[in-house]
N, C-alpha and C positions, 0 to 999 in steps of 0.2 A: 691747405689743411682743411680737413673735413670737420665741421663743427656740428652739423645736424645731418643725420641722427647721431647721437653720442654713442661711444663705444659701449657704455654700460647698457643703453637701451637696445643696441643691436645684440649684445650677449643675452639679455633677457628674452628677446624675441626669438633668437635662434635656438635656445635651449628650452627645456621644460622645467617645471618645479622639481620633478623627481630626478632629472638628469640635466643639470645646468651646463651650458656651453662654456668652454674655456676661451681665453684670448687667442690661443693658438688655433683652435678650431675655427673661430671667427675669421682669422687671417687667411686660413686655408680656403674657406668657403668663398670669401670675398675675392681672393686672388683667382680662384677657379672660374667664378662667374664673370669676372672682368675679362679674363682670357677668352671666354666664350663670346662675350659681347664684341670684343675686338675681331675675333674670327668671323662672326656674322657680318660685321660691318665690311670687312675686307671681301667677303664672298659676294656681297650684294652691291659693292662699289660705293657705299656710303663713306664719306670722308669725315663727317662731323655730325655729332648728335645735336638735336634741337637745343637752342639756347647756349651753344658752345659748352654743354655739360660734359664733364669727364666720365669716362667709362666706369671708374671705381665708385664715383658718386651714385651712378645709376644702379650699380650692383648693391650698394648699401641701402638705397631706397627700395629696391626689390625685396630685400630681406625684411625691412620694416613693414612693407605692405603684405608680407606673407607669401610672396610669389616664389621665394627661394627658401628651401629647407635644407638642413644638414641630415644626411643619411648615415646612421650608425650601423656598421656591419659587424 
């Protein structure tokens, strides 16, 4: 289970005050970034992230650090 960052914090970070993110949008963005991380690991031959960190946790941390944004089309 992921305790940090919290879902509410991720939603606030992903959205804007004018256009808040939904839980669905958060799930889609996290899932997409997690798949990208796994594909990058497979293509480079990396079998494990540092500290035995899970890919989904890394994706959530990237959202909190502002490295991943949601694109509204």
